[in-house]
BALO-95341 format. One record per residue: residue number from 1; residue in one letter; z, y, x of N, C-alpha, C, O, CB in turn. Coordinates in Angstrom, 1 decimal, padded with zeros to 4 digits, always signed. Atoms other than C-alpha are relative to their C-alpha. Glycine has a CB too. Example, Ala and Ser with C-alpha at 12.3 -4.5 7.8 and 13.67 -1.06 7.14 Angstrom:
2
ATOM   num   residuo     n_pz     n_py     n_px    ca_pz    ca_py    ca_px     c_pz     c_py     c_px     o_pz     o_py     o_px    cb_pz    cb_py    cb_px
ATOM     1         a   +000.0   -001.2   +000.9   +007.8   -004.5   +012.3   +000.0   +001.2   +000.9   +000.7   +001.2   +001.9   +001.2   +000.0   -001.0
ATOM     2         s   +000.0   -001.1   -000.9   +007.1   -001.1   +013.7   +000.8   +001.1   -000.8   +000.9   +002.2   -000.3   -001.4   +000.5   +000.4
This chain:
75
ATOM   num   residuo     n_pz     n_py     n_px    ca_pz    ca_py    ca_px     c_pz     c_py     c_px     o_pz     o_py     o_px    cb_pz    cb_py    cb_px
ATOM     1         x   -000.6   +001.0   -000.8   +018.1   -033.2   -062.9   +000.6   -000.8   -001.3   +000.8   -000.1   -002.3   +001.1   +000.6   +001.3
ATOM     2         x   -000.7   +001.0   +000.7   +019.6   -035.9   -064.9   +000.8   -001.1   +000.6   +000.3   -002.1   +001.1   -000.7   -000.5   -000.6
ATOM     3         x   -001.2   +000.5   -000.4   +023.1   -037.2   -064.0   +000.3   -001.6   -000.5   +000.3   -001.8   -001.7   +001.2   +001.1   -000.5
ATOM     4         x   -000.3   +001.1   +000.4   +023.9   -040.8   -064.1   +001.1   -000.5   +000.8   +001.0   -000.5   +002.0   -001.0   -000.8   -000.1
ATOM     5         x   -001.1   +000.5   -000.6   +027.2   -042.3   -063.4   +000.1   -001.5   +000.2   +000.2   -002.1   -000.9   +001.0   +000.6   -000.6
ATOM     6         x   -000.3   +001.4   -000.3   +027.7   -045.9   -061.9   +001.3   -000.5   -000.7   +002.4   -000.1   -000.3   +000.2   -000.2   +001.5
ATOM     7         x   -001.3   +000.9   +000.4   +030.1   -048.0   -064.0   +000.6   -000.9   +000.6   +001.5   -001.6   +000.1   -000.2   -000.6   -001.1
ATOM     8         x   -000.8   +000.9   -000.9   +031.0   -050.1   -061.1   +000.9   +000.7   +001.1   +002.0   +000.4   +001.5   -001.0   -000.9   +000.7
ATOM     9         x   -001.1   -000.9   -000.9   +032.2   -047.3   -058.6   +000.3   +001.4   -000.4   +001.0   +002.2   +000.2   -000.5   +000.2   +001.3
ATOM    10         x   -000.3   -001.3   +000.2   +032.0   -044.2   -060.5   -000.7   +001.1   +000.6   -000.5   +002.3   +000.4   +001.1   +000.1   +000.3
ATOM    11         x   +000.9   -001.1   -001.0   +029.4   -042.5   -058.1   -000.9   +000.8   -001.0   -001.2   +000.3   -002.1   -001.1   -000.9   +001.2
ATOM    12         x   +000.6   -000.7   +000.6   +027.5   -039.9   -059.4   -001.6   +000.3   +000.3   -001.7   +001.2   +001.1   +000.7   +000.9   +000.0
ATOM    13         x   +001.3   +000.0   -000.4   +023.6   -040.1   -059.1   -001.0   +000.9   -000.7   -000.5   +001.4   -001.7   -000.5   -001.3   -000.1
ATOM    14         x   +000.8   -000.9   +001.1   +020.7   -038.0   -060.5   -001.5   -000.5   +000.5   -002.0   -001.0   +001.6   +000.4   +001.9   +000.3
ATOM    15         x   +001.3   +000.6   +000.5   +017.4   -038.8   -061.4   -000.9   +001.5   -000.4   -000.4   +002.3   -001.2   +000.2   -001.2   -001.6
ATOM    16         x   +001.1   -000.7   +000.5   +014.2   -036.3   -061.7   -000.8   -000.5   -000.8   -001.3   -001.5   -000.4   -000.7   +000.5   +000.8
ATOM    17         x   +001.2   +000.5   +000.7   +011.7   -036.8   -064.3   -000.9   +000.8   -000.6   -000.5   +001.8   -001.2   +000.3   -000.8   -000.8
ATOM    18         x   +000.8   -000.8   +000.8   +008.5   -035.6   -065.6   +000.2   +000.1   -001.3   +000.3   +001.1   -001.8   -001.3   -000.2   +000.1
ATOM    19         x   -000.1   +000.7   +001.3   +008.7   -037.4   -068.8   +001.6   -000.1   -000.6   +002.5   -000.6   +000.1   -000.5   -001.6   +000.2
ATOM    20         x   -001.3   +000.0   +000.3   +011.8   -036.9   -070.8   +000.7   -001.4   -000.5   +001.9   -001.6   -000.8   +000.2   +001.0   -001.0
ATOM    21         x   -000.5   +001.3   +000.4   +012.0   -040.7   -071.8   -000.5   -001.0   +001.4   -001.6   -000.9   +002.0   -000.7   -000.6   -001.6
ATOM    22         x   +000.1   +001.0   -001.1   +012.6   -043.6   -069.0   +000.4   -001.2   -000.6   +001.3   -001.1   -001.4   +000.8   +000.4   +001.1
ATOM    23         x   -000.6   +001.3   -000.1   +013.2   -047.1   -069.2   -000.2   -000.9   +001.1   -001.4   -001.1   +001.3   -000.3   -000.6   -001.0
ATOM    24         x   +000.4   +000.7   -001.3   +013.4   -049.2   -066.1   +001.2   -000.2   +000.8   +002.4   +000.0   +000.3   -001.1   +000.8   +000.8
ATOM    25         x   -001.1   +000.4   -001.0   +015.6   -050.1   -063.3   +000.6   +001.2   +000.7   -000.1   +002.1   +000.9   -000.5   -001.0   +001.1
ATOM    26         x   -000.5   -001.0   -000.6   +018.2   -048.0   -061.7   +001.0   -000.4   +000.9   +001.9   -001.1   +000.5   +000.4   +001.0   -001.0
ATOM    27         x   -000.9   +000.7   -001.2   +020.1   -048.7   -058.3   +000.9   +001.2   +000.2   +000.5   +002.3   +000.3   -000.9   -000.4   +001.5
ATOM    28         x   -000.6   -001.2   -000.3   +023.3   -046.7   -057.6   +000.2   +000.0   +001.3   +000.5   -001.1   +001.8   +001.2   +000.2   -000.7
ATOM    29         x   +000.1   -000.2   -001.6   +023.2   -045.3   -054.0   +001.4   -000.4   +000.7   +001.5   -000.7   +001.9   -000.3   +001.6   +000.4
ATOM    30         x   -001.5   +000.5   -001.0   +026.8   -046.1   -053.0   +000.0   -001.3   -000.1   -000.2   -002.0   +000.9   +001.7   +000.4   -000.5
ATOM    31         x   -000.5   +001.6   -000.3   +027.6   -049.7   -054.3   -001.1   -000.7   -000.1   -001.0   -001.9   +000.0   +001.1   -000.6   -001.0
ATOM    32         x   +001.5   +000.5   +000.0   +023.9   -050.6   -054.7   -000.1   -001.1   -001.4   -000.9   -002.0   -001.5   -000.4   -000.8   +001.6
ATOM    33         x   +000.4   +000.7   +001.1   +024.5   -051.9   -058.0   -001.0   +000.2   -001.0   -001.3   +001.3   -001.3   +000.9   -000.1   -000.7
ATOM    34         x   +001.2   -000.2   +000.6   +021.6   -052.8   -060.1   +000.4   +000.5   -001.9   +001.5   +000.3   -002.4   -001.0   -001.6   +000.2
ATOM    35         x   -000.2   -000.2   +001.4   +021.1   -051.5   -063.8   -001.2   +000.0   -000.7   -002.3   +000.2   -000.1   +000.8   +001.2   -000.4
ATOM    36         x   +001.4   -000.3   +000.8   +018.6   -051.4   -066.7   +000.5   +001.3   -000.6   +001.6   +001.4   -001.2   -000.5   -001.2   -001.3
ATOM    37         x   +000.0   -001.3   +000.4   +018.4   -047.6   -067.4   -000.7   +000.7   -001.3   -001.9   +000.7   -001.1   -000.5   +000.7   +001.1
ATOM    38         x   +000.6   -000.5   +001.2   +017.3   -046.1   -070.8   +000.6   +001.4   -000.3   +001.7   +001.7   -000.7   +000.2   -000.9   -001.0
ATOM    39         x   -000.3   -001.7   +000.4   +016.8   -042.2   -071.1   -000.9   +000.4   -001.1   -002.1   +000.2   -001.0   -000.4   +001.2   +001.4
ATOM    40         x   +000.8   -000.6   +001.2   +015.5   -040.7   -074.5   +000.5   +001.4   +000.2   +001.7   +001.8   +000.2   +000.3   -000.8   -001.6
ATOM    41         x   -000.4   -001.2   +000.3   +015.1   -037.1   -074.5   +001.1   +000.6   +001.1   +002.0   +001.3   +000.8   +000.4   +000.1   -001.5
ATOM    42         x   -000.6   -000.5   -001.2   +016.4   -036.4   -071.1   +001.7   +000.0   +000.1   +002.4   +000.8   +000.7   -000.6   +001.5   +000.0
ATOM    43         x   -001.2   +000.3   +000.0   +019.9   -038.1   -072.0   +000.2   -001.6   +000.0   -000.4   -002.4   -000.7   +000.6   +000.7   -000.9
ATOM    44         x   -000.2   +001.7   -000.3   +021.2   -041.5   -070.8   +000.3   -000.6   -001.3   +001.2   -000.2   -002.0   +001.3   -000.5   +001.1
ATOM    45         x   -000.4   +000.7   +001.3   +021.2   -043.8   -074.0   +000.8   -001.4   +000.5   +001.8   -001.7   +000.0   -001.5   -000.4   -001.1
ATOM    46         x   -000.7   +001.5   -000.5   +022.2   -047.2   -072.0   +000.0   +000.0   +001.4   -000.9   +000.5   +002.1   -000.8   -001.3   -000.5
ATOM    47         x   +000.4   +000.4   -001.0   +022.8   -048.4   -068.9   +001.0   -001.3   +000.3   +002.2   -001.2   +000.3   +000.0   +001.1   +001.0
ATOM    48         x   -000.1   +001.3   +000.1   +023.2   -052.1   -068.5   +000.2   -000.5   +001.6   -000.7   -000.3   +002.5   -001.2   -000.6   -000.8
ATOM    49         x   +000.2   +000.5   -001.7   +024.2   -053.7   -065.0   -000.6   -001.6   +000.0   -000.4   -002.4   -000.9   +001.9   -000.2   +001.0
ATOM    50         x   +000.4   +001.5   -000.1   +022.4   -057.0   -064.0   -000.1   -000.1   +001.6   +000.2   +000.9   +002.3   -001.5   -000.5   -000.9
ATOM    51         x   -000.3   +000.4   -001.2   +022.3   -058.7   -060.7   -001.6   -000.1   +000.8   -002.7   -000.1   +000.3   +000.8   -001.4   -000.1
ATOM    52         x   +001.3   -000.3   -001.0   +019.8   -058.4   -057.6   -000.8   -001.1   -000.4   -001.8   -000.7   -000.9   +000.2   +000.0   +002.0
ATOM    53         x   +001.2   +000.8   +000.4   +017.9   -061.7   -058.6   -000.3   +000.5   -001.2   -001.5   +000.5   -001.3   +000.0   -001.6   -000.1
ATOM    54         x   +001.1   -000.3   +001.1   +017.2   -060.4   -062.2   -000.8   +001.3   +000.4   -001.7   +001.6   -000.4   +000.7   +000.3   -001.5
ATOM    55         x   +000.8   -001.1   -000.3   +016.0   -057.2   -060.3   -001.3   -000.4   +000.7   -002.4   +000.2   +000.6   +000.9   +001.0   +000.8
ATOM    56         x   +001.2   +000.7   -001.0   +013.8   -059.3   -058.0   -000.9   -000.5   -001.3   -002.1   -000.5   -001.4   +000.6   -001.6   +001.3
ATOM    57         x   +001.0   +000.9   +001.2   +012.4   -061.1   -061.2   -000.9   +001.1   -000.7   -002.1   +001.1   -000.8   +001.1   -000.9   -001.3
ATOM    58         x   +000.6   -001.2   +000.6   +011.8   -057.8   -063.1   -001.2   +000.7   +000.8   -002.3   +001.0   +000.3   +001.1   +001.0   -000.4
ATOM    59         x   +001.2   -000.7   -000.9   +009.8   -056.2   -060.1   -001.2   -000.8   +000.1   -002.3   -000.3   +000.1   +000.4   +000.4   +001.5
ATOM    60         x   +001.1   +000.9   +000.0   +007.7   -059.4   -060.0   -000.9   -000.1   -001.2   -002.2   -000.3   -001.1   +000.5   -001.2   +000.3
ATOM    61         x   +000.6   +000.0   +001.3   +007.0   -059.4   -063.7   -000.8   +001.4   +000.2   -002.0   +001.4   -000.1   +001.0   -000.2   -001.3
ATOM    62         x   +000.7   -001.2   -000.1   +006.0   -055.5   -063.1   -001.0   -000.1   +000.5   -002.0   +000.4   +000.0   +000.5   +001.0   +000.4
ATOM    63         x   +001.0   +000.0   -000.9   +003.9   -056.4   -060.3   -001.3   -000.6   -000.6   -002.5   -000.1   -000.4   +000.6   -000.8   +001.1
ATOM    64         x   +000.7   +000.7   +000.5   +002.2   -059.0   -062.2   -001.0   +000.6   -001.2   -002.2   +000.3   -001.4   +000.8   -000.9   -000.3
ATOM    65         x   +000.4   -000.5   +001.0   +001.6   -056.9   -065.3   -001.1   +001.1   +000.5   -002.2   +001.3   -000.1   +001.1   +000.5   -000.7
ATOM    66         x   +000.9   -001.1   -000.5   -000.1   -053.9   -063.0   -000.9   -000.9   +000.5   -001.9   -000.6   +000.0   +000.6   +001.2   +001.1
ATOM    67         x   +000.9   +000.6   -000.3   -002.1   -056.4   -061.5   -001.3   -000.6   -001.0   -002.5   -000.7   -000.8   +000.7   -001.0   +000.6
ATOM    68         x   +000.8   +000.3   +001.2   -003.5   -057.7   -064.8   -000.9   +001.1   -000.7   -002.0   +000.9   -001.1   +000.8   -000.4   -000.8
ATOM    69         x   +000.3   -001.6   +000.4   -003.9   -053.9   -065.8   -001.4   +000.6   +000.8   -002.4   +001.1   +000.3   +001.5   +001.0   +000.4
ATOM    70         x   +001.3   -000.2   -000.8   -006.3   -053.3   -062.8   -000.9   -000.9   -000.1   -001.9   -000.8   +000.6   +000.2   +000.1   +001.3
ATOM    71         x   +001.0   +000.5   -000.1   -008.2   -056.1   -063.8   -000.3   -001.3   +001.0   -001.2   -002.1   +000.9   -000.6   +001.0   +000.2
ATOM    72         x   +000.0   +000.9   -001.0   -007.4   -058.4   -060.9   +000.6   -001.4   -000.5   +000.3   -002.3   +000.3   +000.9   +000.6   +001.0
ATOM    73         x   -000.5   +001.3   +000.1   -005.7   -061.4   -062.7   -000.8   -001.0   -000.9   -000.3   -002.0   -001.3   +001.3   +000.2   -000.4
ATOM    74         x   +000.9   +000.9   +000.9   -008.7   -062.9   -064.8   -000.9   -000.7   +001.0   -001.3   -000.1   +001.9   -000.8   +000.7   -001.1
ATOM    75         x   +000.9   +000.9   -000.6   -010.8   -065.8   -063.5   -001.2   +000.1   -000.2   -002.1   -000.6   +000.2   +000.2   -001.3   -000.3
């Protein structure tokens, strides 16, 4: 388990990963703050706060990428 400390409220969250590397969103379980999380070799490298609007935009971008990977985005 990888421990992640929220920089806003100091709550400690945890994450279990199959791969020792991860880059993506993270949401604090306590204060609901959004972050960009980067984990390399099972160690937190960066935790950058961002807004809920930025999070929604990122989710939309990822959904579009997934759609095109599946071949559903072409005409």
